[in-house]
C-alpha positions as CSV (number, residue, x, y, z in Angstrom):
1,M,3.5,-41.0,23.8
2,I,2.6,-37.3,23.4
3,N,4.8,-34.7,21.8
4,R,3.8,-31.1,22.9
5,R,4.9,-28.4,20.5
6,K,4.4,-24.7,20.3
7,F,3.1,-23.7,16.8
8,L,5.5,-21.0,15.5
9,Q,5.4,-17.8,17.6
10,G,1.8,-18.0,18.8
11,T,0.2,-18.8,22.1
12,T,-1.9,-21.7,21.0
13,A,-0.5,-25.1,22.0
14,F,-1.1,-28.1,19.6
15,F,-0.6,-31.7,20.6
16,T,0.5,-34.5,18.3
17,L,0.0,-38.2,18.9
18,A,3.1,-39.9,17.7
19,G,2.6,-41.8,14.5
20,S,-1.1,-40.8,14.3
21,G,-1.0,-38.0,11.8
22,I,-3.3,-36.1,14.2
23,T,-2.6,-32.7,15.7
24,I,-5.3,-31.2,17.9
25,G,-5.9,-28.1,20.0
26,L,-7.1,-27.9,23.5
27,T,-10.9,-27.9,22.8
28,K,-13.1,-30.9,23.5
29,K,-15.8,-31.4,20.9
30,K,-18.7,-33.8,20.4
31,S,-20.5,-34.8,17.3
32,T,-23.9,-33.4,16.4
33,A,-26.2,-33.3,13.5
34,L,-26.0,-30.0,11.6
35,T,-28.1,-28.2,9.1
36,D,-27.0,-25.8,6.4
37,Q,-23.4,-25.7,7.7
38,K,-21.2,-23.3,5.7
39,A,-17.5,-24.1,5.2
40,L,-14.6,-22.1,3.8
41,V,-11.7,-24.0,2.2
42,H,-8.6,-21.7,1.8
43,L,-6.1,-23.0,-0.7
44,F,-2.6,-21.4,-0.5
45,F,-0.3,-21.7,-3.5
46,R,3.1,-21.6,-1.7
47,G,5.9,-20.2,-3.8
48,G,4.3,-17.3,-5.7
49,M,1.9,-18.2,-8.5
50,D,2.3,-16.2,-11.7
51,A,-0.9,-14.2,-12.4
52,L,-0.5,-13.3,-16.0
53,N,-0.1,-16.9,-17.3
54,F,-3.1,-17.9,-15.2
55,L,-5.6,-15.1,-15.9
56,I,-4.3,-14.3,-19.4
57,P,-4.9,-11.0,-21.3
58,R,-6.5,-12.0,-24.7
59,T,-7.3,-8.7,-26.4
60,G,-6.3,-5.1,-27.1
61,V,-3.3,-3.3,-25.8
62,N,-2.9,-5.6,-22.8
63,R,-2.5,-8.5,-25.1
64,S,0.1,-6.6,-27.2
65,E,2.1,-5.7,-24.1
66,Y,1.8,-9.2,-22.8
67,E,3.3,-10.7,-26.0
68,I,6.1,-8.1,-26.1
69,K,7.1,-8.7,-22.5
70,R,6.8,-12.4,-22.6
71,P,8.0,-13.5,-26.1
72,N,8.8,-17.1,-25.0
73,I,6.5,-17.9,-22.1
74,Q,3.3,-16.3,-23.3
75,V,0.3,-18.4,-23.7
76,P,-1.1,-18.0,-27.3
77,V,-4.7,-16.9,-27.6
78,N,-5.6,-20.2,-29.3
79,L,-4.4,-22.1,-26.2
80,T,-6.6,-20.1,-23.8
81,L,-10.1,-20.8,-22.6
82,D,-12.2,-17.6,-22.9
83,L,-13.7,-16.2,-19.8
84,N,-15.1,-12.7,-20.6
85,G,-13.5,-11.8,-23.9
86,N,-10.7,-9.9,-22.3
87,F,-9.1,-12.7,-20.2
88,G,-8.8,-16.5,-20.4
89,L,-7.4,-19.5,-18.6
90,P,-4.7,-21.9,-20.1
91,S,-6.2,-24.7,-22.1
92,T,-5.2,-27.1,-19.4
93,C,-7.8,-25.7,-17.0
94,T,-10.9,-27.3,-18.5
95,E,-12.6,-28.0,-15.1
96,L,-12.1,-24.5,-13.8
97,H,-13.4,-23.1,-17.1
98,Q,-16.5,-25.3,-16.7
99,L,-17.1,-24.0,-13.2
100,Y,-16.8,-20.5,-14.5
101,Q,-19.3,-21.1,-17.2
102,Q,-21.7,-22.6,-14.7
103,G,-21.5,-19.5,-12.6
104,K,-19.6,-21.3,-9.8
105,M,-16.3,-19.5,-10.1
106,A,-15.2,-15.9,-10.1
107,M,-11.7,-14.6,-10.8
108,I,-10.1,-11.4,-9.3
109,H,-7.1,-9.9,-11.0
110,A,-4.4,-7.6,-9.5
111,V,-5.0,-8.7,-5.8
112,G,-2.5,-7.9,-3.1
113,M,-1.4,-5.8,-0.2
114,P,-1.5,-2.0,-0.2
115,E,1.5,-0.4,-1.9
116,G,4.5,-0.1,0.4
117,L,3.3,-2.9,2.7
118,S,4.0,-5.9,0.5
119,S,7.2,-8.0,0.3
120,R,9.0,-10.1,-2.3
121,S,10.3,-12.4,0.5
122,H,8.5,-15.7,0.4
123,F,8.5,-16.1,4.2
124,E,7.6,-12.5,5.1
125,S,4.8,-12.3,2.5
126,Q,3.3,-15.6,3.3
127,T,3.3,-14.7,7.0
128,M,1.6,-11.4,6.4
129,F,-1.1,-13.0,4.2
130,D,-1.6,-15.7,6.8
131,Y,-1.9,-13.2,9.6
132,G,-4.1,-11.0,7.4
133,T,-2.0,-8.0,8.4
134,P,-0.1,-6.2,5.6
135,G,3.1,-4.7,6.8
136,D,3.1,-6.8,10.0
137,S,4.8,-10.2,10.0
138,L,4.9,-10.5,13.8
139,H,1.3,-10.6,14.7
140,A,-0.1,-12.7,17.5
141,D,-2.6,-14.7,15.6
142,G,-3.9,-15.6,12.2
143,W,-6.9,-14.3,10.3
144,L,-8.7,-17.6,10.3
145,A,-8.1,-18.1,14.0
146,R,-9.6,-14.6,14.6
147,H,-12.6,-15.6,12.5
148,I,-13.1,-18.9,14.5
149,N,-12.7,-17.0,17.8
150,T,-15.3,-14.3,16.9
151,S,-17.8,-16.3,14.9
152,T,-21.3,-16.5,16.4
153,T,-22.3,-19.4,14.1
154,I,-20.1,-22.1,15.7
155,G,-22.0,-24.3,18.1
156,A,-20.5,-25.7,21.3
157,N,-21.2,-29.2,20.1
158,D,-19.5,-28.9,16.7
159,A,-17.1,-31.7,16.4
160,I,-14.5,-30.4,13.9
161,V,-14.6,-26.7,13.6
162,S,-11.3,-26.2,11.7
163,M,-8.8,-28.5,10.1
164,S,-5.7,-28.5,8.0
165,S,-4.4,-31.1,5.7
166,G,-0.9,-31.2,7.2
167,N,0.7,-28.9,9.7
168,P,-1.6,-25.9,10.3
169,P,-0.3,-22.7,8.6
170,V,0.1,-19.4,10.4
171,S,-3.5,-18.5,9.5
172,H,-4.6,-21.0,12.2
173,Q,-2.3,-19.6,14.9
174,G,-4.4,-18.8,17.9
175,D,-7.2,-21.3,16.9
176,S,-7.3,-23.9,19.7
177,S,-9.8,-26.1,17.8
178,V,-7.8,-26.8,14.7
179,L,-7.4,-30.5,13.8
180,S,-4.6,-31.5,11.4
181,I,-4.9,-34.8,9.6
182,D,-1.8,-35.8,7.6
183,D,-3.0,-39.3,6.6
184,P,-6.6,-40.6,6.7
185,N,-5.3,-44.1,6.6
186,S,-3.2,-43.8,9.8
187,L,-5.2,-42.1,12.4
188,H,-4.6,-44.3,15.4
189,P,-1.6,-43.6,17.8
190,N,-0.8,-47.4,18.1
191,P,-2.7,-49.4,15.5
192,G,-3.1,-53.1,15.7
193,R,-5.0,-55.8,17.6
194,Y,-4.6,-54.0,21.0
195,Q,-5.4,-50.5,19.7
196,E,-8.6,-50.1,21.8
197,E,-6.8,-51.3,24.9
198,H,-4.1,-48.7,24.3
199,L,-6.7,-45.9,24.0
200,A,-8.4,-47.1,27.2
201,T,-5.1,-47.0,29.0
202,L,-4.4,-43.5,27.8
203,N,-7.8,-42.5,29.0
204,Q,-7.0,-43.7,32.5
205,L,-3.6,-42.1,32.6
206,Y,-5.0,-38.7,31.6
207,S,-8.3,-38.8,33.5
208,V,-7.7,-36.0,36.0
209,A,-8.2,-32.3,35.3
210,G,-5.5,-30.3,33.7
211,L,-4.3,-28.7,30.5
212,L,-2.4,-31.8,29.2
213,E,-5.2,-34.1,30.4
214,D,-7.9,-32.1,28.6
215,A,-5.8,-32.2,25.4
216,M,-5.5,-36.0,25.7
217,T,-9.2,-36.4,26.4
218,A,-10.0,-34.3,23.4
219,T,-7.6,-36.3,21.3
220,I,-9.2,-39.6,22.2
221,E,-12.6,-38.2,21.5
222,N,-11.4,-37.0,18.1
223,I,-9.8,-40.4,17.3
224,N,-13.1,-42.1,18.2
225,I,-15.0,-39.6,15.9
226,I,-12.7,-39.9,13.0
227,T,-12.0,-43.6,13.1
228,G,-15.8,-44.1,13.1
229,L,-16.1,-42.3,9.8
230,N,-15.7,-43.5,6.2
231,L,-12.9,-41.2,5.0
232,A,-12.1,-43.4,2.0
233,I,-11.1,-41.2,-1.0
234,P,-13.5,-41.7,-3.9
235,A,-11.9,-43.0,-7.1
236,T,-13.1,-39.9,-8.9
237,Y,-10.3,-37.9,-7.5
238,P,-6.9,-37.8,-9.3
239,N,-4.2,-39.7,-7.5
240,E,-1.9,-36.7,-6.6
241,S,-1.4,-34.7,-3.4
242,L,-3.7,-31.7,-4.0
243,A,-6.6,-33.7,-5.1
244,Q,-6.2,-36.1,-2.2
245,D,-6.0,-33.3,0.3
246,L,-9.2,-31.7,-1.1
247,A,-10.8,-35.1,-1.1
248,L,-10.1,-35.5,2.6
249,V,-11.6,-32.1,3.3
250,A,-14.7,-33.1,1.3
251,Q,-15.2,-36.3,3.3
252,I,-15.0,-34.3,6.6
253,I,-17.6,-31.8,5.2
254,K,-19.9,-34.7,4.1
255,A,-19.6,-36.2,7.6
256,D,-21.5,-33.2,8.9
257,L,-19.3,-32.5,11.9
258,G,-19.5,-28.7,11.9
259,L,-16.5,-27.9,9.8
260,E,-16.2,-24.1,9.3
261,V,-12.7,-23.6,8.0
262,A,-10.2,-25.9,6.2
263,T,-6.8,-25.0,4.9
264,V,-4.8,-26.8,2.1
265,D,-1.3,-25.8,0.9
266,Y,0.1,-26.6,-2.5
267,G,3.6,-25.5,-3.5
268,G,5.8,-25.6,-6.6
269,W,5.1,-22.1,-7.9
270,D,8.6,-20.4,-7.7
271,T,9.0,-20.4,-11.4
272,H,12.3,-18.6,-12.0
273,E,13.3,-20.7,-15.0
274,N,11.8,-22.9,-17.7
275,S,8.2,-22.2,-16.7
276,G,6.9,-22.7,-20.2
277,N,7.2,-22.4,-23.9
278,L,4.4,-20.7,-25.9
279,G,1.6,-22.3,-23.9
280,T,3.2,-25.6,-23.0
281,G,5.4,-26.6,-20.1
282,S,5.5,-27.2,-16.4
283,Y,3.5,-24.1,-15.3
284,V,0.4,-24.7,-17.3
285,D,0.6,-28.4,-16.6
286,R,0.6,-27.6,-12.9
287,L,-2.4,-25.4,-13.4
288,G,-4.0,-28.4,-15.1
289,T,-3.4,-30.4,-11.9
290,V,-5.0,-27.7,-9.9
291,S,-8.0,-27.6,-12.2
292,A,-8.6,-31.3,-12.1
293,A,-8.3,-31.4,-8.3
294,I,-10.8,-28.5,-7.8
295,G,-13.1,-30.0,-10.4
296,A,-13.2,-33.3,-8.6
297,F,-13.7,-31.6,-5.3
298,F,-16.8,-29.7,-6.4
299,D,-18.1,-32.7,-8.4
300,D,-18.0,-34.7,-5.1
301,L,-19.7,-31.9,-3.2
302,T,-22.4,-31.4,-5.9
303,T,-23.2,-35.1,-5.8
304,A,-23.6,-34.8,-2.1
305,G,-25.9,-31.8,-2.4
306,L,-23.4,-29.6,-0.6
307,A,-21.8,-27.4,-3.3
308,D,-23.8,-24.3,-2.2
309,N,-22.5,-24.6,1.3
310,V,-18.8,-24.5,0.5
311,V,-16.6,-21.7,-0.8
312,L,-13.0,-22.3,-1.9
313,T,-10.6,-19.3,-2.0
314,T,-7.0,-19.2,-3.2
315,Q,-4.0,-17.1,-2.4
316,T,-0.3,-17.0,-3.1
317,D,2.8,-15.3,-1.7
318,F,2.8,-12.7,-4.5
319,G,2.5,-12.5,-8.3
320,R,5.5,-12.6,-10.6
321,R,7.1,-9.8,-12.6
322,V,5.5,-8.9,-15.9
323,R,8.6,-9.4,-18.0
324,E,10.0,-12.8,-18.4
325,N,13.6,-13.2,-17.3
326,G,16.6,-14.5,-19.2
327,N,15.9,-18.1,-18.1
328,R,12.4,-18.2,-19.5
329,G,10.9,-17.8,-16.1
330,T,9.5,-15.1,-13.9
331,D,10.9,-13.4,-10.8
332,H,9.2,-12.3,-7.6
333,G,6.5,-9.6,-8.2
334,T,3.5,-8.0,-6.5
335,A,-0.1,-8.5,-7.5
336,Q,-1.7,-11.9,-8.0
337,A,-4.8,-13.5,-9.4
338,M,-7.3,-15.0,-7.0
339,M,-10.0,-17.7,-7.5
340,V,-13.3,-17.9,-5.6
341,V,-15.3,-21.1,-6.2
342,G,-18.6,-22.1,-4.8
343,G,-22.2,-23.1,-5.7
344,S,-23.7,-20.0,-4.1
345,I,-21.3,-17.2,-5.4
346,N,-22.0,-14.7,-8.1
347,G,-19.6,-16.5,-10.4
348,G,-19.0,-16.3,-14.1
349,Q,-17.2,-13.0,-13.9
350,V,-13.8,-11.4,-13.6
351,L,-13.8,-9.0,-10.7
352,G,-11.5,-6.2,-9.8
353,T,-9.7,-3.6,-11.9
354,F,-6.9,-4.6,-14.2
355,P,-4.3,-1.8,-14.1
356,G,-2.7,-2.6,-17.4
357,I,0.8,-3.8,-18.1
358,A,2.3,-1.0,-20.3
359,N,5.5,0.3,-18.9
360,A,3.8,3.4,-17.4
361,D,1.2,1.1,-15.6
362,L,3.7,-1.1,-13.8
363,Y,4.5,-1.0,-10.1
364,L,8.2,-0.1,-9.7
365,N,8.5,-0.5,-13.5
366,T,8.4,-4.3,-13.1
367,D,5.3,-5.6,-11.4
368,L,1.5,-5.9,-12.0
369,R,0.1,-3.2,-9.8
370,M,-2.3,-4.1,-6.9
371,T,-5.8,-2.6,-7.4
372,T,-7.8,-4.9,-5.0
373,D,-6.8,-5.3,-1.4
374,F,-6.8,-9.0,-0.6
375,R,-8.8,-8.4,2.5
376,Q,-11.8,-7.2,0.5
377,P,-12.7,-10.6,-1.2
378,L,-11.8,-12.5,2.0
379,S,-14.0,-10.1,4.0
380,D,-16.8,-10.7,1.5
381,V,-16.6,-14.4,2.2
382,V,-16.2,-14.0,6.0
383,K,-19.1,-11.6,6.4
384,N,-21.5,-12.4,3.6
385,F,-21.0,-16.2,3.4
386,L,-19.8,-17.3,6.9
387,G,-21.9,-14.7,8.6
388,N,-19.2,-13.1,10.8
389,P,-19.6,-9.3,10.9
390,N,-16.5,-8.8,13.0
391,I,-14.3,-7.8,10.1
392,D,-12.4,-5.2,12.1
393,V,-11.2,-8.1,14.3
394,V,-10.6,-10.7,11.6
395,F,-8.6,-8.1,9.6
396,P,-7.4,-5.4,12.1
397,G,-6.8,-2.1,10.5
398,Y,-8.9,-2.8,7.5
399,S,-11.6,-0.2,6.9
400,G,-12.4,-0.9,3.2
401,D,-15.4,-2.3,1.5
402,T,-16.5,-5.7,2.8
403,S,-18.2,-6.7,-0.5
404,I,-16.6,-7.2,-3.9
405,G,-19.8,-8.6,-5.4
406,L,-19.2,-12.3,-4.6
407,F,-22.6,-12.7,-2.8
408,P,-26.0,-11.1,-3.0
409,I,-26.4,-8.6,-0.2
410,N,-29.8,-9.0,1.5
411,D,-31.6,-5.8,2.3
412,T,-33.4,-6.4,5.6
413,L,-34.8,-2.9,6.0
414,F,-38.4,-3.9,5.3
415,E,-38.5,-7.3,7.0
416,D,-40.7,-5.9,9.8
417,G,-43.4,-5.0,7.2
418,F,-42.6,-1.2,7.2
419,E,-43.2,0.4,3.8
């Protein structure tokens, strides 16, 4: 009835109810009413999303170099949506552009790992980003797990602290509270006319104290919580996988169960060939899918009055090389472009420093050079949005700035009335 599995190399045990689509950790939770709950949704683009055809140079020498180095796959200026004059999005990204204009989205160019610590291997790079440890792909736990385990804002009665739409990525490794929901329409381990009797029998079988017994008790409690919710996906969401995953996260957020962290993966970015043709093609179409999904997600949260309480961040394995290859695609590179979306952020700006893409500016003569350590914007979210000051634990070895300007920093010096 229960399959016990060890998640990757970590110490956290997750338990899956066969056929239920639910994977749970070893933490028993109960529902409670919450107020002003903050939630981070971390969207990982598996496969290595190309930065330069997402956050596109529009003017000056950067535009000239871009056109020279990408004669076939460049996005023409007239097919871009202007952000700040210097950069734009593909014309397929209308919803993202609207969020940017509303001040609810910021972009960060040239994000990555410190030079010498990155990798062009999909597996190794994804693992290091998920661990939050550049140069270390064998860490014990993930950065989101370290946040969950050190946060002081999580209450003992929070029902669903962290969740993943599908199998939890390495970033959750070490988080014993993570709940994975694969299919909101199939949450019961043995659905049918006798499903309640089956749950009652399981409860009796695993009623004594013990690790496995606690896991089953927690599972039954989570089933009872989730099956009592209305997780129906609103018709306003596109009928494709990313939008449906984000929709499920939104329904959990709206259920007010204490969700602090959610992860969503979306692949298909390994564009070695036929990625596009002068502003059209599979790559910009896929970005259009992303735009529509995120737009629907924040429309849903805005209608519910919750957009200010949610921040969505994005990440990918690595950026792509600056020059297109002989197959009208792009090969594995270094720096990437990052999105941060939320109702409470200092949006409507492109952050970071663009290093340029002239030959002399490139990393290893091929790649967009990293100028913003990926841990800085994520630290900004963890510390200044989620309220966790333990950045040295969440990102061990990181001693850089914990603000890139995504949130207003409150000066509490004079709160006691001293002048």
